[in-house]
N, C-alpha and C positions, 0 to 999 in steps of 0.2 A: 341016660335018655328019660328020663321022663319029665324032663326039662324040654326036652322038645313037643313031647306030646302034648304038654300041657299053655306050648307060645305059640301054637299049631292054630287052634280055631280063634283064639283074639286078633293072630297079620290077615288069616284068610274074612273075617269082617269089615277089616277093614281096608282092608283090597276093593273086595265087593260096595263098599261108603266110600270110600274115593270114588269109584267106579261111576257110584248111583248120583253120587254129587256134581261130576266131571260132566254130568249124560245131561242133570238138569240145568249147568250153568250153560252148555253148550243148544238145548233148545230155547234159552232164553233170547226174544230176541230175531235178528234176521227176517227172512222174509213170510214166516208165516207170527210177526207179532200182531200183523192188522187183518187178519184174522182169527186171531186170538181172540183181537180190544175187538175188532167190529158182534164177535159171539158174545160175550160176555155186558157190555152194548145192548145190543138188544134185547139180554134174555133180564136187564136188570128193566129198563122200557116193557116190558111185558109185567114183568113185575109190580112195577110201578103204575100204571095200569091198570090191574087187578087187583090192586089196593083202593084206588080212585074209584073203581066201575061194584066196587061192595061196596054193603051196605055203610049208609053214616045213620050217624048218631041221630041224626033230624027223621032217620026211618022210619027207628024202632019204640 
């Protein structure tokens, strides 16, 4: 019975890990992809605008 108690934790972790991977793969793309892409693009645009609006080397 020691072998059963030794095998249960890795098997349980493997099942949960496979479930996590399946969930991640299924959530990629689809109808939510455009919304996620737009959010990322907006974040990049804000970061670029903040970088350009920051102090320039010529201002120092």
